[in-house]
N, C-alpha and C positions, 0 to 999 in steps of 0.2 A: 538746512541737511533729512535725509533723509533716512529711511528705517531699517534698518539693518537689514537683509532676510535670513528667514532658518536658514538651517543646512542643510546640501540639499539632501531628503529620506525622513526629514523628524517628523515631519506630515505624518504623518503613518505612525509616529507613533501616541501624538497628541492623540490620532481621533481613538488607537488603539487604549491606552490610558482612560479616555471618556466613557467610550464604551463597559470597560471594566468600573471606574465608579461611581457609571448610572447601574450595569448590572449588583453589585457591592448593597445600593440604596432598594433598588426592586427586593431584595434577598432580607433584607434589614423590616423590614415593611414587612412581607413577606412573614415574619420570623413569628414580629412584633403583633401582627394580627393572629396569627394560628394561632398563640397559645395563649389567649383569650376571649377567643372565641369556645359556648358553653361551660363559662363558669360565671358562678353569677353575682354583681356588682350590686352595690344601694347606695345613696343616697342619706345623709341622715334629714331630713322632714321640723326640727323640730323637738324642744325638750321644754316639759318645765319643771324647777323645783317644787317636789309637793309641802312638804317637807324638813327639817334636819336631816331624816332617816328615809328620808323617797323621794326619785329621779324619774319622771315618765317619757322615756326617751322614744318618737315619731319614726319610722323610716320606712322608703323603700324599698323592695329585696326586687331585682333582676331577676331572673333565670331560667332553665333548659324549661319549655314544661314541662309537665308533670315527671318533675327530681324533686323531691325534698332537701331541705337548704336549713342548716346551721347558722345560725349568728351570736356572738358574742357580742352581748349588750357591757358600758360599763359606763358609770360616775364617777365621773374624777374633782378633785378638788382644786383648788389654786392653784393649787404646785404640783400640777397634773400630775399630780399621784392617785390611784385608782383606790377608790375608795368604797364602790359596792362592780360584781361581777354579776353575771347569769347570761346563758347558755338559754341561745328560744329554736329550739323546733317548728320550717316556716311549714305544711305539709303543704303536698306535690296538689296539682290543684289545673282546670287548664289553660292556663290566664298566666304572661309570662311576670306577669310585674305584681303587687301583690303589697296595699298599705301596711304596713305595724303597728299600735305600741305598746310601748311591753318597761314596765317598771319593776325600778332598779330597786333592790333597797340596797341601803347602803350605812357604816360604822362613823361617818361623820359626816357634816353639811356638805354635799357636792354645788358646785358651780356649773356644772353642765351635760352630755349625756350625749357619749358619742360609740358608735357602730362598728367596735372590731376592725372583725372580721369577719366574713359569707362564707363556707362552705357547701358541696355541695355532700351529703346525708348517706 
């Protein structure tokens, strides 16, 4: 059985559509990268429940050199409710990444500690 040939002139529409899709993908990648460059990022290294009212959270903050950053660190209970919250200022320095440990005082026993957000101050 022979494979049917496309109608005459259909190849240019396939080529146009392929180029359009590739340009759209390139623009999506560019916009995605442009929206994250220059913004701080963070990684939680670990946490330690000290007692029923205290949690230590260790995290790594990456930010543009010379930028102050404000991070919100929170402690959560078993049902993921916030039992402690603290804003921490990470001062500017010559390095792009800095590791910090923050003590969060809680209203009840926490089971975890996380960094909720970081933003350039």
